[in-house]
C-alpha positions in Angstrom: 84.3 46.6 149.9 87.2 48.6 149.4 88.9 45.9 147.4 85.6 46.0 145.3 86.0 50.0 144.9 89.8 49.4 143.8 88.8 47.0 141.1 86.0 49.1 139.9 88.4 52.0 139.8 91.2 49.9 138.0 88.7 49.0 135.4 87.5 52.8 134.7 91.1 53.8 134.5 91.8 50.7 132.2 88.8 52.1 129.8 89.9 55.4 129.5 92.1 56.7 126.6 95.7 57.3 128.2 97.1 61.0 126.5 100.6 60.6 125.0 100.1 57.1 123.8 98.8 56.0 120.6 95.4 54.6 120.7 93.6 52.0 119.4 90.4 53.1 121.2 87.1 53.7 118.9 84.0 54.9 120.6 80.3 53.9 119.3 78.9 56.4 116.9 75.2 56.1 116.7 72.3 58.2 114.7 71.7 60.0 118.3 75.1 60.4 119.0 77.2 60.8 115.9 80.4 62.3 118.0 80.8 64.9 115.4 82.3 68.6 115.5 79.6 71.4 115.9 80.4 72.6 112.7 79.8 69.6 111.0 76.3 69.6 109.1 74.8 66.0 108.9 72.8 65.3 105.7 71.5 62.1 104.1 74.5 62.5 101.8 77.2 62.1 104.7 75.7 60.4 107.3 76.9 56.8 106.3 80.3 58.0 106.0 80.0 59.3 109.4 78.7 56.1 110.8 81.7 54.3 109.2 84.6 57.1 110.2 86.2 55.7 113.9 85.2 58.2 116.7 88.3 58.8 118.7 89.5 61.0 121.5 90.8 64.1 119.5 93.8 65.2 122.3 95.4 62.1 121.8 97.0 62.7 118.0 98.4 59.4 117.6 96.1 56.5 116.5 98.5 53.6 115.5 95.7 51.2 114.6 98.7 49.2 112.1 100.6 48.5 115.5 103.9 49.8 113.9 105.1 51.9 116.8 106.2 50.5 120.5 104.6 52.0 123.5 107.9 53.9 124.5 107.9 54.9 120.8 104.4 56.3 120.7 105.5 58.3 124.4 108.2 59.9 123.0 106.4 61.2 119.4 103.3 62.3 121.3 105.8 64.4 123.1 107.1 65.9 120.1 103.9 66.2 118.1 102.4 68.3 121.5 105.4 70.7 121.3 104.7 71.4 117.9 101.1 71.8 118.1 101.6 74.2 121.1 104.1 76.6 119.3 102.2 76.3 116.2 98.5 76.1 117.1 97.9 73.6 114.3 96.9 70.5 114.7 99.1 67.3 114.0 97.2 63.9 113.7 99.2 60.8 113.0 96.9 57.6 111.7 98.2 54.4 110.8 95.9 51.6 109.3 95.9 48.2 107.3 92.2 48.3 106.2 90.6 51.3 105.1 86.8 49.7 104.4 87.1 49.9 100.6 87.5 54.0 101.0 90.2 55.7 99.1 93.3 56.7 101.5 92.5 60.6 101.0 88.8 60.1 101.8 89.6 57.9 104.6 92.0 60.5 106.0 89.7 63.6 105.4 86.7 61.6 106.9 88.9 60.5 110.2 90.1 64.7 110.6 86.5 66.0 110.0 84.4 63.9 111.7 86.3 64.1 114.9 86.9 66.9 117.2 90.3 68.3 115.8 91.5 72.0 115.3 90.3 74.1 112.3 94.0 74.2 111.3 95.6 70.7 111.3 97.7 68.4 109.3 96.8 64.7 109.1 99.7 61.9 108.2 98.5 58.6 107.0 100.4 55.6 106.8 98.5 53.0 105.2 99.9 49.3 105.5 97.8 47.8 102.5 99.3 43.9 102.7 102.6 45.5 104.3 103.0 47.8 101.4 103.3 50.9 102.9 102.1 54.4 101.8 102.2 57.5 103.1 100.1 60.6 102.8 100.0 64.0 104.3 96.7 66.6 104.2 96.5 69.9 105.5 93.2 72.0 106.5 92.4 75.4 107.1 94.6 78.2 106.9 98.2 76.5 106.6 98.8 76.8 103.0 101.6 79.4 103.7 103.4 76.7 105.7 102.9 73.5 103.6 102.0 74.2 100.1 101.7 71.2 97.5 105.4 71.5 96.6 106.5 71.4 100.4 104.3 68.2 101.1 105.9 66.5 98.0 109.1 67.1 99.2 108.2 65.9 103.0 106.5 62.7 101.5 109.8 62.1 99.5 112.2 62.7 102.3 110.6 60.6 105.1 109.3 57.7 102.8 112.5 55.6 102.8 112.1 55.3 106.4 108.9 53.9 106.4 109.6 51.4 103.4 112.5 50.1 105.4 110.1 49.7 108.2 111.9 52.3 110.0 108.5 53.7 111.5 109.7 55.6 114.4 112.4 57.1 112.6 109.9 58.3 109.8 107.4 59.7 112.1 110.2 61.5 114.2 111.8 62.7 111.0 108.6 64.1 109.8 107.7 66.2 112.9 111.3 67.8 112.7 110.6 68.8 109.2 107.0 70.0 109.7 108.3 72.0 112.5 111.2 73.3 110.3 109.0 74.6 107.8 106.6 76.5 110.3 110.2 78.2 112.3 111.6 78.9 109.0 108.5 80.3 106.8 107.9 82.8 110.2 111.6 83.9 110.6 112.8 83.9 106.7 110.0 83.0 104.2 110.7 82.8 100.8 111.8 79.9 98.8 112.6 76.7 101.5 113.9 73.5 100.7 114.9 70.5 102.7 118.6 69.5 102.6 120.6 66.3 103.2 120.3 66.4 106.8 116.6 66.7 107.0 117.0 70.4 108.0 115.0 73.5 106.1 117.2 76.1 104.4 116.5 79.1 102.2 117.7 78.7 98.9 116.5 80.2 95.4 114.3 78.1 93.2 116.9 77.2 90.5 114.3 75.1 88.8 112.1 78.3 88.4 114.9 80.6 87.3 116.2 78.2 84.6 112.7 77.9 82.9 112.2 81.6 83.2 115.7 82.2 81.9 115.4 79.9 78.8 111.6 81.6 78.2 113.2 84.9 78.5 116.1 83.9 75.8 113.8 82.5 73.7 111.5 85.8 73.7 114.8 88.1 73.0 116.1 85.8 70.3 112.8 85.7 68.6 112.5 89.8 69.1 115.6 90.3 67.5 115.3 87.8 64.9 112.0 89.7 64.0 113.3 93.3 63.9 116.3 92.1 61.8 114.2 90.6 59.2 111.9 93.8 59.2 114.8 95.9 58.7 116.0 93.8 55.7 112.9 94.0 54.0 112.4 97.8 54.8 116.3 98.5 53.1 115.1 96.5 50.0 111.9 98.2 49.6 113.9 101.4 50.0 116.4 100.5 47.2 113.7 99.4 45.0 111.8 102.6 45.5 114.7 104.9 44.9 115.6 103.0 41.7 111.8 103.4 40.5 111.8 107.2 41.2 115.5 107.5 39.7 114.3 105.8 36.2 111.0 108.5 36.6 113.2 110.9 36.7 115.4 110.1 33.9 112.5 109.4 31.9 111.0 112.9 32.5 114.4 114.5 31.5 114.5 112.6 28.4 110.9 113.8 27.6 112.3 117.4 28.4 115.3 117.0 26.3 113.4 115.9 23.4 110.8 118.5 23.7 113.5 121.3 23.7 115.2 119.6 20.7 111.9 119.2 18.6 110.5 122.1 19.5 112.2 125.1 18.5 111.6 128.9 19.3 109.4 130.6 16.5 112.3 133.4 16.3 115.1 130.8 15.7 117.1 131.3 12.6 119.5 128.7 11.6 122.8 129.7 10.1 
């Protein structure tokens, strides 16, 4: 009897997802039990998408369905992910897949996040191993754009991509977590224009690209303004000279008329000797 109880207990333990280890455990969704968050409104338009989305334990955070991480790597990665989540109160979800059943990568990862019970504010990082051609994606949800705007997301993906393209998967995930943590910390402490340096650290810098574009634009405006003012001044000078010439000509004509009259019209009492 004790042996039977022990076997049953082991079966139950093995069937439960282990926190801190990437899981491939998927729970069944049915129309009677869709396993979606309470804030999700189920309609005819999204019901099939929900049923097609894997239902998971939202506490696990790492879902390695492409099996690109070892057990030891998963455990180490979960620890750093959990530290970030606890400090930032922002969810961080890692998902890997080889088959996304006809969905686009962005739709697949959005559905995965929205239809499982993750935090309102969060990040999902997706590694799609399509025929071993690795593609990486990052999507944020909720109020996290102050930390991860589109430009920063692009910089993060560019920085870590080489690790994934060279099959250094753990290094890629580990570097990703450090960069995400770095942006969060630096945004709180420093703010401003932040970039990733060659070592993967987040530093405050000047937006040189924007500065150069602004400088060129201002230079063009100043040159155009000066050119306009210069031409306007020259036109005024030409007009003034022309008007002065015409005025002098008119005065001269008036003088000639006056002198003519003076010569031709003599006073009545004038006597010529």
